[in-house]
C-alpha positions in Angstrom: -46.9 -134.1 232.7 -47.4 -132.4 229.1 -46.4 -133.2 225.6 -44.0 -129.8 225.5 -41.1 -131.6 223.8 -40.3 -133.4 220.4 -40.2 -137.0 220.5 -36.4 -138.5 220.2 -35.5 -140.0 217.0 -34.3 -142.9 218.6 -35.2 -145.6 221.6 -32.9 -144.7 224.4 -31.2 -147.5 226.4 -33.4 -146.0 229.5 -36.4 -146.4 227.7 -35.8 -150.3 226.1 -34.5 -151.2 230.1 -37.8 -149.5 231.5 -40.1 -150.8 229.0 -39.0 -154.2 229.9 -39.3 -153.4 233.6 -43.0 -152.6 233.0 -44.2 -154.7 230.3 -47.6 -155.8 230.4 -48.9 -153.0 232.8 -47.4 -149.6 230.6 -46.8 -149.4 227.1 -44.1 -146.6 226.7 -44.4 -144.5 223.6 -41.9 -142.5 223.6 -39.4 -139.9 225.6 -40.9 -136.4 226.1 -37.5 -134.6 227.8 -34.7 -135.5 230.4 -33.2 -133.9 233.3 -30.6 -134.0 235.8 -32.9 -135.7 238.6 -35.3 -137.7 235.5 -36.2 -138.9 232.7 -40.0 -138.3 231.8 -41.7 -140.7 229.3 -45.0 -140.8 227.4 -46.5 -144.3 228.1 -50.0 -146.0 227.9 -51.6 -147.6 231.0 -52.7 -150.9 229.5 -55.3 -151.5 232.0 -57.0 -148.1 232.4 -56.4 -147.2 228.5 -55.3 -143.7 229.4 -52.0 -142.0 228.3 -49.9 -141.5 231.5 -46.3 -139.8 232.0 -43.5 -142.0 233.8 -40.8 -140.0 235.3 -37.6 -142.6 236.1 -34.4 -141.7 237.9 -31.5 -142.1 235.8 -30.0 -145.3 236.6 -27.0 -144.2 237.3 -28.3 -142.0 240.4 -30.9 -145.2 241.1 -27.9 -147.0 242.4 -26.7 -144.5 245.1 -28.8 -145.3 248.2 -28.9 -141.4 249.0 -30.6 -140.2 245.5 -32.8 -143.2 245.2 -34.4 -142.9 248.4 -34.7 -139.1 248.5 -36.6 -139.7 244.8 -38.9 -142.1 246.3 -39.3 -140.4 249.1 -40.1 -137.1 247.8 -42.4 -138.7 245.3 -44.3 -140.5 247.8 -44.7 -136.7 249.2 -46.4 -135.5 245.8 -48.4 -138.6 245.7 -50.6 -137.5 248.7 -51.5 -134.4 247.3 -54.6 -134.5 245.5 -56.0 -131.3 243.7 -57.3 -130.2 240.0 -54.6 -127.9 239.6 -51.8 -130.4 240.4 -50.6 -133.3 238.4 -51.6 -136.1 240.0 -49.4 -139.1 240.8 -50.6 -142.4 240.5 -47.8 -144.8 241.7 -44.4 -144.7 243.1 -42.3 -147.7 242.5 -39.0 -149.4 242.8 -37.9 -152.5 240.7 -34.1 -154.1 241.0 -32.2 -151.1 239.3 -35.3 -148.7 238.7 -37.0 -146.0 240.5 -39.8 -144.4 238.9 -43.3 -142.6 240.0 -46.3 -142.8 237.1 -48.5 -139.5 236.8 -51.0 -137.9 234.7 -50.3 -137.0 231.2 -51.5 -133.3 230.4 -52.0 -132.2 226.8 -51.0 -128.7 226.5 -47.3 -126.7 226.9 -45.7 -125.0 229.5 -46.1 -121.5 230.7 -42.8 -120.6 229.7 -43.4 -122.0 226.1 -46.3 -119.9 225.9 -44.9 -116.8 226.5 -41.9 -117.9 224.4 -44.5 -118.6 221.3 -46.8 -116.0 222.1 -45.5 -113.3 224.4 -47.0 -112.1 227.7 -50.7 -113.4 228.7 -53.4 -111.1 228.5 -54.2 -109.3 231.9 -57.2 -111.7 232.7 -55.5 -114.7 232.1 -52.6 -114.3 234.1 -55.0 -113.5 236.9 -56.7 -116.6 236.6 -53.6 -118.8 236.0 -51.8 -117.1 238.9 -55.0 -117.8 240.7 -55.0 -121.3 240.1 -51.6 -121.9 241.1 -51.9 -120.1 244.4 -54.6 -122.9 245.1 -52.2 -125.6 244.1 -49.9 -124.2 246.4 -52.4 -123.6 249.0 -53.7 -127.1 249.1 -49.9 -128.3 249.5 -49.0 -125.9 252.2 -51.7 -127.1 253.7 -50.1 -130.5 253.8 -47.1 -129.4 255.2 -45.4 -129.7 251.3 -43.5 -126.8 250.2 -42.8 -126.9 246.0 -39.5 -125.1 246.1 -39.3 -124.8 242.4 -42.2 -123.0 241.2 -41.4 -121.6 238.0 -42.8 -121.1 234.2 -41.6 -124.6 233.4 -43.2 -126.3 236.2 -46.6 -124.7 235.2 -48.7 -126.6 232.6 -51.5 -124.9 230.6 -53.9 -127.4 229.3 -54.7 -127.0 225.6 -58.3 -127.8 225.8 -59.3 -125.7 228.6 -56.1 -123.4 229.4 -56.6 -124.5 233.2 -53.1 -124.1 235.0 -51.6 -127.4 236.7 -48.4 -127.4 239.1 -46.3 -130.2 238.1 -42.5 -131.2 239.3 -42.7 -131.9 243.2 -39.3 -133.3 242.4 -37.5 -131.4 244.8 -40.6 -130.8 247.5 -40.1 -130.7 251.1 -41.9 -131.7 253.8 -41.5 -128.6 255.9 -39.7 -129.1 259.3 -38.9 -132.7 258.4 -35.4 -132.2 259.2 -33.8 -133.5 255.9 -31.6 -131.6 253.2 -30.9 -132.4 249.8 -27.1 -132.1 250.4 -25.1 -130.2 252.4 -24.7 -126.3 251.8 -26.5 -127.3 248.5 -29.1 -124.5 246.9 -31.8 -126.1 244.8 -34.6 -124.3 242.7 -34.1 -122.0 239.7 -32.2 -119.0 240.5 -34.5 -116.6 238.6 -37.8 -117.6 240.5 -36.1 -118.8 244.1 -36.4 -116.5 247.0 -33.9 -114.6 248.6 -33.9 -116.8 251.7 -33.7 -120.1 249.6 -30.6 -118.1 247.6 -28.9 -117.7 250.7 -29.5 -121.6 252.0 -31.4 -120.4 254.7 -34.6 -122.5 256.1 -37.5 -121.8 254.1 -41.5 -122.7 254.2 -44.8 -121.7 252.2 -43.7 -118.2 252.0 -40.6 -119.0 249.7 -43.3 -120.5 246.8 -45.2 -117.3 247.4 -42.3 -115.5 246.4 -41.7 -117.8 243.0 -45.4 -117.8 242.5 -44.8 -113.8 242.3 -42.0 -113.9 239.9 -43.9 -116.4 238.0 -46.6 -113.8 237.5 -44.2 -111.0 236.9 -43.0 -113.2 234.1 -46.3 -113.9 232.6 -47.6 -110.2 232.4 -43.9 -108.8 231.0 -42.3 -111.9 229.7 -39.0 -111.6 231.7 -38.5 -112.5 235.4 -38.2 -109.4 238.1 -34.6 -110.3 238.7 -32.1 -111.3 236.1 -28.2 -111.6 235.6 -25.5 -112.9 233.3 -25.1 -116.1 235.7 -26.6 -117.8 238.5 -24.1 -116.0 241.0 -24.9 -112.8 239.5 -28.9 -113.6 240.0 -28.6 -115.2 243.5 -26.5 -112.3 244.6 -29.2 -109.6 243.2 -32.1 -111.4 244.9 -30.3 -110.4 248.3 -29.6 -107.1 247.7 -31.8 -105.5 245.1 -35.4 -105.0 245.1 -37.5 -105.8 241.7 -39.4 -102.8 239.6 -42.9 -102.8 240.7 -44.6 -104.7 238.0 -47.0 -101.8 237.2 -43.6 -100.0 236.3 -43.0 -102.6 233.4 -46.7 -103.0 232.0 -49.5 -100.6 232.0 -53.1 -101.7 232.7 -52.7 -104.1 235.2 -55.5 -103.9 238.0 -53.7 -101.8 241.2 -54.9 -104.8 243.3 -53.2 -107.5 241.3 -50.0 -105.5 240.9 -49.8 -104.9 244.4 -50.3 -108.4 245.4 -47.5 -109.2 243.1 -45.3 -106.9 244.3 -46.4 -108.4 248.1 -45.2 -111.7 247.2 -41.4 -110.1 245.9 -40.6 -108.9 249.5 -37.4 -109.8 250.2 -38.6 -110.2 254.2 -40.6 -113.1 254.2 -42.8 -111.7 256.8 -43.7 -108.7 254.6 -45.5 -111.4 252.3 -48.8 -112.7 252.3 -49.3 -115.0 255.3 -50.4 -118.1 253.1 -50.7 -118.8 249.5 -54.9 -119.1 250.4 -54.8 -115.7 251.2 -52.8 -114.5 248.0 -55.6 -116.5 245.9 -58.4 -115.0 247.9 -57.1 -111.7 247.1 -56.9 -112.0 243.5 -60.6 -112.9 243.2 -61.1 -108.9 243.8 -57.9 -107.8 241.7 -60.0 -107.4 238.6 -60.6 -111.3 237.3 -64.2 -111.8 235.7 -66.4 -114.4 237.7 -65.2 -118.2 237.6 -65.7 -119.3 233.9 -66.3 -122.8 233.6 -63.2 -124.9 231.8 -65.2 -125.7 228.8 -66.7 -122.2 228.1 -63.1 -121.0 228.2 -62.0 -123.6 225.6 -65.1 -122.1 223.2 -63.6 -118.5 223.7 -60.0 -120.0 222.8 -60.9 -121.2 219.9 -63.1 -118.6 218.8 -60.1 -116.3 219.5 -58.1 -118.6 216.8 -60.9 -118.7 214.5 -61.7 -115.0 214.7 -58.2 -114.2 213.3 -57.9 -116.9 211.0 -61.3 -116.0 209.4 -60.1 -112.4 209.0 -56.9 -113.1 207.3 -58.7 -115.5 204.9 -61.3 -113.1 204.2 -59.0 -110.3 203.6 -56.8 -112.3 201.3 -60.3 -112.9 199.5 -61.5 -109.4 199.5 -57.9 -108.5 198.1 -58.0 -111.1 195.1 -61.4 -109.8 194.3 -60.6 -106.3 194.3 -58.1 -106.8 192.3 -60.2 -108.9 189.8 -61.9 -105.6 189.2 -59.0 -103.2 188.9 -57.8 -105.5 186.1 -61.0 -105.3 184.5 -60.9 -101.5 184.8 -57.5 -100.9 183.5 -57.6 -103.1 180.7 -60.7 -102.5 178.5 -58.9 -102.3 175.1 -56.5 -104.6 174.4 -55.6 -107.2 171.7 -56.6 -110.9 171.6 -53.4 -112.4 173.3 -53.2 -109.9 175.7 -57.0 -110.3 176.6 -56.2 -113.9 176.6 -53.3 -113.6 179.4 -55.3 -111.0 181.7 -58.2 -113.6 181.6 -55.8 -116.3 182.7 -54.4 -113.7 185.5 -58.4 -113.0 186.5 -59.1 -116.6 186.7 -56.3 -117.4 189.1 -57.2 -114.2 191.4 -60.8 -115.7 191.3 -59.3 -119.2 192.2 -57.9 -117.7 195.5 -60.8 -116.0 196.4 -62.8 -118.8 196.4 -60.3 -121.0 198.0 -59.7 -118.2 200.9 -63.5 -118.0 201.2 -63.7 -122.0 201.5 -61.0 -122.0 204.3 -62.9 -119.3 206.0 -65.9 -121.6 205.8 -64.3 -124.7 207.1 -62.8 -122.6 210.2 -66.3 -121.7 211.2 -67.6 -125.2 210.5 -64.9 -126.2 213.0 -66.5 -123.3 215.5 -69.8 -125.1 215.0 -68.1 -128.3 216.0 -66.4 -126.8 219.1 -70.3 -125.3 219.7 -71.3 -128.9 219.4 -68.6 -129.8 221.9 -69.6 -127.5 224.9 -73.3 -128.4 224.5 -72.3 -131.9 225.2 -70.8 -130.6 228.3 -73.9 -128.6 229.3 -73.4 -125.2 228.3 -75.7 -123.5 226.1 -75.3 -119.9 224.1 -77.0 -118.2 227.7 -73.8 -119.5 229.5 -71.4 -118.8 226.8 -72.2 -115.2 226.2 -70.9 -113.6 229.7 -67.5 -114.9 228.9 -67.7 -113.9 225.4 -68.6 -110.5 226.6 -65.7 -110.3 229.3 -63.4 -111.4 226.4 -64.2 -108.6 224.5 -63.9 -106.0 227.6 -60.8 -107.4 228.2 -59.6 -106.9 224.5 -60.8 -103.3 224.7 -59.6 -102.7 228.0 -55.7 -103.6 226.9 -53.6 -100.7 226.4 -51.5 -99.7 223.4 -48.0 -98.0 223.9 -46.9 -94.9 221.3 -44.0 -97.2 220.3 -46.7 -99.7 218.9 -48.6 -97.5 217.0 -45.5 -95.8 215.2 -44.7 -100.1 214.5 -48.4 -100.3 213.1 -47.7 -97.4 210.8 -44.9 -98.6 209.5 -45.9 -101.8 208.5 -49.1 -100.4 207.1 -46.8 -98.3 204.6 -44.5 -101.4 203.8 -47.5 -103.7 203.2 -49.3 -101.1 201.0 -45.8 -100.6 198.9 -45.1 -104.3 198.9 -49.2 -104.9 197.8 -48.7 -102.7 195.0 -45.4 -103.5 193.7 -46.8 -107.7 193.5 -49.7 -106.2 191.7 -47.4 -104.7 189.0 -45.7 -107.9 188.8 -48.5 -109.9 188.2 -49.1 -108.1 185.0 -45.7 -108.5 183.7 -45.1 -111.1 180.7 -43.6 -114.5 181.3 -45.0 -117.1 184.0 -43.1 -117.5 187.1 -42.8 -113.7 187.9 -46.7 -113.0 187.3 -47.5 -116.1 189.6 -45.1 -114.7 192.2 -46.5 -111.5 192.0 -50.3 -112.5 192.2 -49.6 -114.7 195.2 -47.9 -111.5 197.0 -50.4 -109.4 196.2 -53.2 -111.7 197.9 -51.0 -112.7 201.2 -49.1 -109.6 201.9 -52.3 -107.5 202.8 -53.8 -110.7 204.6 -50.6 -111.5 206.7 -50.0 -107.4 207.4 -53.3 -107.4 208.5 -52.6 -110.2 211.3 -49.5 -108.6 212.0 -50.3 -104.9 212.5 -53.9 -105.7 214.0 -53.1 -109.1 215.6 -56.5 -109.8 214.9 -57.7 -107.8 217.5 -60.8 -106.4 215.9 -61.3 -109.5 214.2 -61.5 -111.7 217.4 -63.8 -108.7 219.1 -66.2 -108.4 216.2 -66.9 -112.3 216.0 -67.3 -112.3 219.9 -69.8 -109.7 219.3 -71.7 -111.8 216.4 -71.2 -115.2 218.5 -73.2 -113.0 221.5 -76.2 -111.7 219.2 -79.1 -113.7 217.4 -76.8 -115.4 214.7 -74.6 -117.1 217.6 -77.6 -118.4 218.9 -79.0 -120.1 215.7 -75.3 -121.4 215.2 -75.7 -123.0 218.9 -79.1 -124.3 217.9 -77.6 -125.3 214.6 -74.7 -127.3 216.6 -77.3 -128.9 218.8 -79.1 -130.9 216.3 -78.9 -134.4 216.5 -77.5 -134.3 220.3 -79.1 -136.4 222.8 -81.4 -134.0 225.0 -81.8 -136.5 227.9 -78.4 -136.4 228.7 -77.7 -134.3 231.8 -73.8 -133.8 232.0 -71.7 -131.9 234.6 -69.0 -129.6 234.6 -65.5 -130.7 234.3 -63.8 -131.7 237.8 -62.5 -129.0 240.0 -65.4 -126.5 238.8 -67.0 -124.3 241.6 -69.9 -126.3 243.2 -72.3 -123.4 242.6 -71.5 -123.3 238.8 -71.9 -127.1 238.7 -75.4 -127.1 240.2 -76.6 -123.7 238.7 -75.6 -125.4 235.0 -77.5 -128.7 235.8 -80.4 -126.9 237.3 -81.0 -124.8 234.2 -80.6 -127.6 231.6 -83.2 -129.5 233.6 -85.5 -126.7 233.9 -85.1 -126.4 230.1 -86.7 -130.1 229.7 -90.0 -129.5 231.8 -93.2 -129.3 229.8 -93.9 -125.8 228.7 -96.9 -125.4 231.6 -94.4 -126.3 234.3 -92.0 -123.9 233.2 -94.1 -121.1 233.0 -95.8 -122.0 237.1 -91.9 -122.3 237.7 -91.0 -119.1 236.0 -88.6 -117.7 238.7 -86.2 -121.0 239.2 -83.5 -120.0 236.7 -83.5 -116.4 238.2 -83.4 -117.8 241.9 -80.6 -120.1 240.6 -78.5 -117.4 239.3 -79.1 -115.5 242.6 -77.8 -118.1 244.4 -74.8 -118.7 242.6 -74.0 -115.1 242.7 -74.5 -115.4 246.6 -72.2 -118.5 246.6 -69.9 -116.3 245.2 -69.8 -113.2 247.4 -69.8 -115.8 250.1 -66.6 -117.2 248.7 -65.1 -113.6 248.4 -65.4 -113.0 252.6 -62.8 -114.1 255.1 -63.7 -117.7 255.8 -65.5 -117.9 258.9 -67.9 -120.5 260.8 -70.9 -118.1 260.1 -69.9 -117.7 256.1 -69.2 -121.2 255.8 -72.5 -122.1 257.1 -74.6 -120.2 254.7 -72.6 -121.2 251.8 -73.1 -124.5 252.4 -77.2 -123.6 252.8 -76.7 -122.2 249.4 -75.5 -125.6 248.2 -78.0 -127.7 249.9 -80.8 -125.3 248.4 -79.3 -126.0 244.7 -79.0 -129.4 245.8 -82.3 -130.3 246.8 -84.1 -128.0 243.6 -81.6 -130.3 241.4 -82.6 -133.4 242.9 -86.5 -132.3 242.8 -86.2 -131.6 239.2 -84.4 -134.7 238.6 -87.2 -136.9 239.9 -90.1 -134.4 238.2 -87.9 -135.1 234.6 -88.0 -138.8 235.5 -91.4 -138.6 236.2 -91.1 -140.4 239.3 -92.7 -137.5 241.5 -94.6 -134.9 241.2 -94.1 -131.4 241.7 -95.2 -130.8 245.3 -91.9 -131.2 246.7 -90.2 -129.3 244.1 -92.9 -126.4 245.2 -91.9 -126.7 248.9 -88.1 -126.7 248.0 -88.4 -124.0 245.8 -90.0 -121.8 248.5 -87.5 -123.2 250.8 -84.7 -121.8 248.5 -86.3 -118.6 248.2 -86.3 -118.2 251.8 -82.6 -118.9 252.3 -81.9 -116.8 249.4 -83.5 -113.8 250.9 -81.9 -114.4 254.3 -78.5 -114.2 252.7 -79.0 -111.5 250.6 -80.4 -109.4 253.9 -77.0 -110.5 255.4 -75.1 -109.6 252.9 -76.5 -106.1 252.6 -76.6 -105.6 256.2 -72.8 -106.6 256.4 -72.2 -103.9 253.3 -74.0 -101.2 255.2 -72.0 -101.7 258.5 -68.7 -101.9 256.1 -69.7 -98.7 254.5 -70.3 -97.0 257.5 -66.9 -97.7 259.2 -65.2 -97.2 256.1 -63.3 -93.6 256.5 -64.6 -90.8 254.0 -61.7 -90.6 251.0 -63.8 -87.9 249.3 
């Protein structure tokens, strides 16, 4: 559960009563939010010393046997799910008049809050978020659990990594369990529920796929595919109207991704994807970049913020220095009193320039701190470079409408006029008006740049800077004093091939120079095996592909084990040499098989030229 709402100003009766019931095990911090079927509290697990969220069935509902049994049953259904993209439920409990469950606390915001704050997601991020939710639903559906309320407010975006996490299985149902919420009742959120759910018909996992398609549509466009003035109007339109294709609402969406979403939104469940797993697999080739580990995604997000903030601060500093020079040029011959006022004005501008430059330096220092965290996670400059390049490429690929260019021109004109006006106010007599003019002449151009360009060029420039030699030097500075002996694995939920390859390259870097020369092709082989694992995962699952994928993992794992032993000086390099030869053989065999399959596919594919 995420911290997405402000804390309540006073203790609620429910909070006080719950605290008494769980005293000694959980310490309630504050209320996070409430709805018709639950009140959510932020708490601390006393035994494990970790933050948790507790969802309490409102006491007035807990006294009703049917509500209480449904709440507990459905909480236990959700507790059986264990997946990196599903909020984990740690416990389901009943005590006297209380029924509640304890779940993981996620620091972040909902997808709905993110779009409301920053607008539609970048296309690459929308693909990733949609795919991660698809994986979560595939896991749930594989255990016969249908969520029934997939919507932007039930998808959390972890602040540190950007990882999408599905929450609130509060109305989840085990498919074909023979239960209903209530006679004739329709549960869910009208804007995102499927037509069959809106009609009160039986549903299965394909209903969640419709909802996920609607969520992806919202993430890309900022609006649901079908809307209306009331819940009844929306539900009626669900059954009667087809939503407009997502590609007609936003330009630049990869066709495969757009088609995948439109297929999810088919009114007939049989016309949708057969499963969430198929849908998530289809997104792998729809224009998304190769899987990027969560710590690297967090670093790219931090550099995104730094780029815009540093650009704004340096623009303000440069503007202040320009005005210092402009004052000197335009006021060369003045009397003493007027000269004193001009000197004070210039000193203020210089102070502003110094403070803005200092602010930019502080933000860059924080970026170095982010690099340090990345290095602690086991990722260096070479691992971050591809993600920075992909972010810059996505920035370049984003299209811009004619209307946006017109707005940009209007803002430039307004900003230039306001800046010149503020500069003249700064030269007037008095105290308040000149100070206001000085502040405006520095702040207006900086904010105009941020508004007009949305810091796109600044971010792209920073990403290019970080990919080059200076970025490598900053990583070296950030790594000063770190424990080089600690090899840290990626966060949970990362692809196995990424985790193994990352540890292999880190271990290789710790070998003596002579051994690194002898095993010079090992890093390249590790990257090759990782790439082959990605290609095998992209294929339709079958016993042969699964067996070959297992052989890739085995080859990487044996090399990792050998390197660990060599680095620890508990074994010679004989086993490593043997396993290196075996890894080369496995890689060559898989590459030949993949190439043969590609040749067959090319021969069988109709000629479209």
